[in-house]
DRENTORLO-99131 format. One record per residue (C-alpha): x, y, z; residue in three letters; residue number from 1. Coordinates in nm, 4 decimals, m for minus. Example, Ala and Ser with C-alpha at 12.3 -4.5 7.8 and 13.67 -1.06 7.14 Angstrom:
# DRENTORLO-99131
<r x="1.2300" y="m0.4500" z="0.7800" r="ala" k="1"/>
<r x="1.3670" y="m0.1060" z="0.7140" r="ser" k="2"/>
***
This chain:
# DRENTORLO-99131
<r x="m0.8601" y="m3.2274" z="8.0662" r="unk" k="1"/>
<r x="m0.6061" y="m3.3304" z="7.8001" r="unk" k="2"/>
<r x="m0.5740" y="m3.1180" z="7.4888" r="unk" k="3"/>
<r x="m0.7455" y="m3.2424" z="7.1731" r="unk" k="4"/>
<r x="m0.4761" y="m3.3888" z="6.9459" r="unk" k="5"/>
<r x="m0.4080" y="m3.1771" z="6.6389" r="unk" k="6"/>
<r x="m0.3752" y="m3.3742" z="6.3138" r="unk" k="7"/>
<r x="m0.0391" y="m3.3357" z="6.1402" r="unk" k="8"/>
<r x="m0.0337" y="m3.0802" z="5.8575" r="unk" k="9"/>
<r x="m0.1034" y="m3.2227" z="5.5136" r="unk" k="10"/>
<r x="0.2066" y="m3.2595" z="5.2985" r="unk" k="11"/>
<r x="0.2489" y="m2.9925" z="5.0299" r="unk" k="12"/>
<r x="0.4263" y="m3.0370" z="4.7016" r="unk" k="13"/>
<r x="0.7419" y="m2.8340" z="4.6530" r="unk" k="14"/>
<r x="0.5908" y="m2.5731" z="4.4190" r="unk" k="15"/>
<r x="0.3389" y="m2.4673" z="4.6858" r="unk" k="16"/>
<r x="0.5754" y="m2.2134" z="4.8416" r="unk" k="17"/>
<r x="0.6151" y="m2.0326" z="4.5068" r="unk" k="18"/>
<r x="0.2407" y="m1.9762" z="4.4620" r="unk" k="19"/>
<r x="0.0606" y="m1.6491" z="4.5208" r="unk" k="20"/>
<r x="m0.1767" y="m1.6301" z="4.8210" r="unk" k="21"/>
<r x="m0.4766" y="m1.6764" z="4.5893" r="unk" k="22"/>
<r x="m0.3247" y="m1.9864" z="4.4264" r="unk" k="23"/>
<r x="m0.2310" y="m2.1269" z="4.7673" r="unk" k="24"/>
<r x="m0.5973" y="m2.1031" z="4.8671" r="unk" k="25"/>
<r x="m0.6947" y="m2.2824" z="4.5449" r="unk" k="26"/>
<r x="m0.4253" y="m2.5444" z="4.6068" r="unk" k="27"/>
<r x="m0.5643" y="m2.6088" z="4.9556" r="unk" k="28"/>
<r x="m0.9196" y="m2.6446" z="4.8229" r="unk" k="29"/>
<r x="m0.7986" y="m2.8838" z="4.5530" r="unk" k="30"/>
<r x="m0.6059" y="m3.0858" z="4.8087" r="unk" k="31"/>
<r x="m0.9013" y="m3.1049" z="5.0467" r="unk" k="32"/>
<r x="m1.0944" y="m3.3717" z="4.8554" r="unk" k="33"/>
<r x="m0.9535" y="m3.6869" z="4.7047" r="unk" k="34"/>
<r x="m1.2325" y="m3.8531" z="4.5037" r="unk" k="35"/>
<r x="m1.4772" y="m3.7782" z="4.2258" r="unk" k="36"/>
<r x="m1.8274" y="m3.8312" z="4.3688" r="unk" k="37"/>
<r x="m1.9635" y="m4.0641" z="4.1026" r="unk" k="38"/>
<r x="m2.1247" y="m4.4050" z="4.1390" r="unk" k="39"/>
<r x="m2.0210" y="m4.7084" z="3.9342" r="unk" k="40"/>
<r x="m2.2518" y="m4.8014" z="3.6478" r="unk" k="41"/>
<r x="m2.2728" y="m5.0715" z="3.3833" r="unk" k="42"/>
<r x="m2.2620" y="m4.8078" z="3.1085" r="unk" k="43"/>
<r x="m1.9343" y="m4.6594" z="3.2348" r="unk" k="44"/>
<r x="m1.7752" y="m5.0030" z="3.2637" r="unk" k="45"/>
<r x="m1.8812" y="m5.0994" z="2.9117" r="unk" k="46"/>
<r x="m1.7563" y="m4.7710" z="2.7625" r="unk" k="47"/>
<r x="m1.4168" y="m4.8055" z="2.9316" r="unk" k="48"/>
<r x="m1.3832" y="m5.1655" z="2.8132" r="unk" k="49"/>
<r x="m1.4670" y="m5.0567" z="2.4575" r="unk" k="50"/>
<r x="m1.1898" y="m4.7968" z="2.4757" r="unk" k="51"/>
<r x="m0.9384" y="m5.0508" z="2.6072" r="unk" k="52"/>
<r x="m1.0301" y="m5.2894" z="2.3235" r="unk" k="53"/>
<r x="m0.9847" y="m5.0126" z="2.0654" r="unk" k="54"/>
<r x="m0.6384" y="m4.9267" z="2.2018" r="unk" k="55"/>
<r x="m0.5356" y="m5.2916" z="2.2055" r="unk" k="56"/>
<r x="m0.6363" y="m5.3228" z="1.8392" r="unk" k="57"/>
<r x="m0.4389" y="m5.0131" z="1.7432" r="unk" k="58"/>
<r x="m0.7360" y="m4.8486" z="1.5737" r="unk" k="59"/>
<r x="m0.7039" y="m4.4730" z="1.6191" r="unk" k="60"/>
<r x="m1.0465" y="m4.3908" z="1.4734" r="unk" k="61"/>
<r x="m1.2130" y="m4.6477" z="1.6989" r="unk" k="62"/>
<r x="m1.0154" y="m4.5186" z="1.9969" r="unk" k="63"/>
<r x="m1.1276" y="m4.1615" z="1.9279" r="unk" k="64"/>
<r x="m1.4925" y="m4.2680" z="1.9073" r="unk" k="65"/>
<r x="m1.4669" y="m4.4688" z="2.2296" r="unk" k="66"/>
<r x="m1.2785" y="m4.1906" z="2.4131" r="unk" k="67"/>
<r x="m1.5466" y="m3.9374" z="2.3195" r="unk" k="68"/>
<r x="m1.8231" y="m4.1728" z="2.4286" r="unk" k="69"/>
<r x="m1.6613" y="m4.2417" z="2.7665" r="unk" k="70"/>
<r x="m1.5934" y="m3.8725" z="2.8264" r="unk" k="71"/>
<r x="m1.9545" y="m3.7852" z="2.7435" r="unk" k="72"/>
<r x="m2.0830" y="m4.0515" z="2.9833" r="unk" k="73"/>
<r x="m1.8603" y="m3.9208" z="3.2638" r="unk" k="74"/>
<r x="m1.9912" y="m3.5677" z="3.2060" r="unk" k="75"/>
<r x="m2.3527" y="m3.6879" z="3.2018" r="unk" k="76"/>
<r x="m2.2934" y="m3.8783" z="3.5247" r="unk" k="77"/>
<r x="m2.1436" y="m3.5650" z="3.6804" r="unk" k="78"/>
<r x="m2.4500" y="m3.3676" z="3.5703" r="unk" k="79"/>
<r x="m2.6730" y="m3.6149" z="3.7506" r="unk" k="80"/>
<r x="m2.4588" y="m3.5988" z="4.0632" r="unk" k="81"/>
<r x="m2.4331" y="m3.2196" z="4.0768" r="unk" k="82"/>
<r x="m2.7666" y="m3.1325" z="3.9121" r="unk" k="83"/>
<r x="m2.6050" y="m2.8808" z="3.6835" r="unk" k="84"/>
<r x="m2.4887" y="m2.8666" z="3.3247" r="unk" k="85"/>
<r x="m2.1445" y="m3.0114" z="3.2536" r="unk" k="86"/>
<r x="m2.0345" y="m2.9368" z="2.8961" r="unk" k="87"/>
<r x="m1.8683" y="m3.2239" z="2.7137" r="unk" k="88"/>
<r x="m1.5169" y="m3.1573" z="2.5794" r="unk" k="89"/>
<r x="m1.4163" y="m3.2831" z="2.2372" r="unk" k="90"/>
<r x="m1.1543" y="m3.5586" z="2.2513" r="unk" k="91"/>
<r x="m0.8946" y="m3.5875" z="1.9755" r="unk" k="92"/>
<r x="m0.6768" y="m3.8979" z="1.9584" r="unk" k="93"/>
<r x="m0.3531" y="m3.8066" z="1.7819" r="unk" k="94"/>
<r x="m0.0723" y="m4.0272" z="1.6582" r="unk" k="95"/>
<r x="0.2863" y="m3.9962" z="1.7883" r="unk" k="96"/>
<r x="0.3494" y="m3.8200" z="2.1187" r="unk" k="97"/>
<r x="0.5513" y="m3.4965" z="2.1029" r="unk" k="98"/>
<r x="0.8751" y="m3.5231" z="2.2975" r="unk" k="99"/>
<r x="1.1391" y="m3.2987" z="2.4469" r="unk" k="100"/>
<r x="1.4339" y="m3.3270" z="2.6808" r="unk" k="101"/>
<r x="1.1843" y="m3.3613" z="2.9642" r="unk" k="102"/>
<r x="1.0150" y="m3.6670" z="2.8156" r="unk" k="103"/>
<r x="0.7075" y="m3.7514" z="2.6111" r="unk" k="104"/>
<r x="0.3854" y="m3.5508" z="2.6122" r="unk" k="105"/>
<r x="0.0881" y="m3.7733" z="2.6982" r="unk" k="106"/>
<r x="m0.2176" y="m3.5479" z="2.6935" r="unk" k="107"/>
<r x="m0.3397" y="m3.1886" z="2.6894" r="unk" k="108"/>
<r x="m0.6535" y="m3.0099" z="2.8070" r="unk" k="109"/>
<r x="m0.7404" y="m2.6671" z="2.6682" r="unk" k="110"/>
<r x="m1.0379" y="m2.4389" z="2.7269" r="unk" k="111"/>
<r x="m1.1096" y="m2.1409" z="2.5009" r="unk" k="112"/>
<r x="m1.2596" y="m1.8079" z="2.5978" r="unk" k="113"/>
<r x="m1.5978" y="m1.9049" z="2.4494" r="unk" k="114"/>
<r x="m1.6204" y="m2.1977" z="2.6919" r="unk" k="115"/>
<r x="m1.5391" y="m2.4807" z="2.4510" r="unk" k="116"/>
<r x="m1.3017" y="m2.7458" z="2.5836" r="unk" k="117"/>
<r x="m1.0767" y="m2.9905" z="2.4036" r="unk" k="118"/>
<r x="m0.8756" y="m3.2919" z="2.5164" r="unk" k="119"/>
<r x="m0.5850" y="m3.4269" z="2.3136" r="unk" k="120"/>
<r x="m0.4419" y="m3.7715" z="2.3841" r="unk" k="121"/>
<r x="m0.1563" y="m3.9274" z="2.1886" r="unk" k="122"/>
<r x="m0.1736" y="m4.2953" z="2.0988" r="unk" k="123"/>
<r x="0.1828" y="m4.3902" z="1.9931" r="unk" k="124"/>
<r x="0.5046" y="m4.3542" z="2.1896" r="unk" k="125"/>
<r x="0.7622" y="m4.1090" z="2.0586" r="unk" k="126"/>
<r x="1.0624" y="m4.3385" z="2.0732" r="unk" k="127"/>
<r x="0.9438" y="m4.6805" z="1.9543" r="unk" k="128"/>
<r x="0.6268" y="m4.5586" z="1.7764" r="unk" k="129"/>
<r x="0.4322" y="m4.8353" z="1.9497" r="unk" k="130"/>
<r x="0.0777" y="m4.8187" z="2.0768" r="unk" k="131"/>
<r x="0.0709" y="m4.6993" z="2.4373" r="unk" k="132"/>
<r x="m0.0505" y="m4.9382" z="2.7034" r="unk" k="133"/>
<r x="m0.4308" y="m4.9268" z="2.7370" r="unk" k="134"/>
<r x="m0.4124" y="m4.8477" z="3.1093" r="unk" k="135"/>
<r x="m0.1714" y="m4.5591" z="3.0432" r="unk" k="136"/>
<r x="m0.3939" y="m4.4205" z="2.7677" r="unk" k="137"/>
<r x="m0.7029" y="m4.4460" z="2.9872" r="unk" k="138"/>
<r x="m0.5299" y="m4.2777" z="3.2818" r="unk" k="139"/>
<r x="m0.4129" y="m3.9971" z="3.0525" r="unk" k="140"/>
<r x="m0.7693" y="m3.9406" z="2.9330" r="unk" k="141"/>
<r x="m0.9006" y="m3.9419" z="3.2914" r="unk" k="142"/>
<r x="m0.6246" y="m3.6990" z="3.3938" r="unk" k="143"/>
<r x="m0.7523" y="m3.4493" z="3.1372" r="unk" k="144"/>
<r x="m1.1146" y="m3.5144" z="3.2364" r="unk" k="145"/>
<r x="m1.0241" y="m3.4235" z="3.5958" r="unk" k="146"/>
<r x="m0.8823" y="m3.0922" z="3.4677" r="unk" k="147"/>
<r x="m1.2198" y="m3.0354" z="3.2994" r="unk" k="148"/>
<r x="m1.4160" y="m3.1182" z="3.6146" r="unk" k="149"/>
<r x="m1.1884" y="m2.8975" z="3.8253" r="unk" k="150"/>
<r x="m1.2671" y="m2.5972" z="3.6083" r="unk" k="151"/>
<r x="m1.6351" y="m2.6440" z="3.5183" r="unk" k="152"/>
<r x="m1.7634" y="m2.8243" z="3.8309" r="unk" k="153"/>
<r x="m1.5372" y="m2.7671" z="4.1315" r="unk" k="154"/>
<r x="m1.4481" y="m2.3996" z="4.0753" r="unk" k="155"/>
<r x="m1.0732" y="m2.4658" z="4.0598" r="unk" k="156"/>
<r x="m0.9799" y="m2.2480" z="3.7608" r="unk" k="157"/>
<r x="m0.6067" y="m2.3261" z="3.7656" r="unk" k="158"/>
<r x="m0.6578" y="m2.7025" z="3.8172" r="unk" k="159"/>
<r x="m0.3227" y="m2.7422" z="3.9897" r="unk" k="160"/>
<r x="m0.1494" y="m3.0797" z="4.0067" r="unk" k="161"/>
<r x="m0.1999" y="m3.1240" z="4.3791" r="unk" k="162"/>
<r x="m0.1976" y="m3.4535" z="4.5641" r="unk" k="163"/>
<r x="m0.5753" y="m3.4204" z="4.5738" r="unk" k="164"/>
<r x="m0.5847" y="m3.3844" z="4.1949" r="unk" k="165"/>
<r x="m0.3905" y="m3.7062" z="4.1408" r="unk" k="166"/>
<r x="m0.6094" y="m3.8848" z="4.3951" r="unk" k="167"/>
<r x="m0.9209" y="m3.7713" z="4.2072" r="unk" k="168"/>
<r x="m0.7734" y="m3.9136" z="3.8877" r="unk" k="169"/>
<r x="m0.7147" y="m4.2475" z="4.0624" r="unk" k="170"/>
<r x="m1.0674" y="m4.2411" z="4.2021" r="unk" k="171"/>
<r x="m1.2112" y="m4.2086" z="3.8495" r="unk" k="172"/>
<r x="m1.0172" y="m4.5146" z="3.7374" r="unk" k="173"/>
<r x="m1.1396" y="m4.7038" z="4.0454" r="unk" k="174"/>
<r x="m1.4992" y="m4.6103" z="3.9581" r="unk" k="175"/>
<r x="m1.4557" y="m4.7543" z="3.6086" r="unk" k="176"/>
<r x="m1.3043" y="m5.0757" z="3.7443" r="unk" k="177"/>
<r x="m1.5868" y="m5.1072" z="3.9969" r="unk" k="178"/>
<r x="m1.8218" y="m5.0588" z="3.7023" r="unk" k="179"/>
<r x="m1.6813" y="m5.3794" z="3.5512" r="unk" k="180"/>
<r x="m1.4279" y="m5.2263" z="3.3110" r="unk" k="181"/>
<r x="m1.1571" y="m5.4616" z="3.1926" r="unk" k="182"/>
<r x="m0.8412" y="m5.2542" z="3.2346" r="unk" k="183"/>
<r x="m0.5202" y="m5.4623" z="3.2115" r="unk" k="184"/>
<r x="m0.2193" y="m5.3822" z="3.4216" r="unk" k="185"/>
<r x="m0.3845" y="m5.3121" z="3.7539" r="unk" k="186"/>
<r x="m0.2916" y="m5.4565" z="4.0864" r="unk" k="187"/>
<r x="m0.4196" y="m5.8038" z="4.1368" r="unk" k="188"/>
<r x="m0.6094" y="m5.8675" z="4.4601" r="unk" k="189"/>
<r x="m0.4166" y="m6.0781" z="4.7119" r="unk" k="190"/>
<r x="m0.4993" y="m6.4481" z="4.6896" r="unk" k="191"/>
<r x="m0.7499" y="m6.5749" z="4.9368" r="unk" k="192"/>
<r x="m0.5995" y="m6.7911" z="5.2107" r="unk" k="193"/>
<r x="m0.6589" y="m7.1581" z="5.1582" r="unk" k="194"/>
<r x="m0.8517" y="m7.2991" z="5.4495" r="unk" k="195"/>
<r x="m0.8037" y="m7.6746" z="5.4787" r="unk" k="196"/>
<r x="m1.1256" y="m7.8663" z="5.4845" r="unk" k="197"/>
<r x="m1.1988" y="m8.0622" z="5.7968" r="unk" k="198"/>
<r x="m1.1900" y="m8.4354" z="5.7602" r="unk" k="199"/>
<r x="m1.5398" y="m8.5775" z="5.7356" r="unk" k="200"/>
<r x="m1.6685" y="m8.7297" z="6.0567" r="unk" k="201"/>
<r x="m1.7646" y="m9.0903" z="6.0097" r="unk" k="202"/>
<r x="m2.0535" y="m9.2372" z="6.1921" r="unk" k="203"/>
<r x="m1.9443" y="m9.3652" z="6.5256" r="unk" k="204"/>
<r x="m1.6335" y="m9.1411" z="6.5328" r="unk" k="205"/>
<r x="m1.5951" y="m8.9435" z="6.8533" r="unk" k="206"/>
<r x="m1.5146" y="m8.5739" z="6.8437" r="unk" k="207"/>
<r x="m1.2621" y="m8.5535" z="7.1275" r="unk" k="208"/>
<r x="m1.1682" y="m8.1831" z="7.0954" r="unk" k="209"/>
***
């Protein structure tokens, strides 16, 4: 009887080898699932579209309102899915991104000892002071929301940037797009092949093949 094939080991990011045994176990748990288990909904799609529109208009106050509304809806949806309370973090939309030699800072998630959580997202680029692309802003917000879910829902207190983490972020964006959100800059579906129409058969014409 032939041996059962063993699947190849999952690729680890380079920082894995520097982690403590406890963090390696958390890394492996984080890497073991690649999607957020939420269903698309009209409400999520509408909230994401409202946020995209606010970013396109350059209105920071409107963007902050829309970002808080979308984040609250995602937390409520997660509550329904997991049948447990998911606290809603406060979202602050700030102006120009901080920068350093390593690049520009896009977003930040913090959680205090009393359990309150806060998300900061910056709306203008550091170099040109222009409004960030709506898709980039939305992905930054979702990135921080995944940190929140990791900690309060999935029992991943360090919320490491594993391949699974980044896949969960992408899955949230896919849920919003499946919900009908208009998010510019995504991949366009391949064009459908054009199937030539058959010539109409006239009366009396013989079909020889």
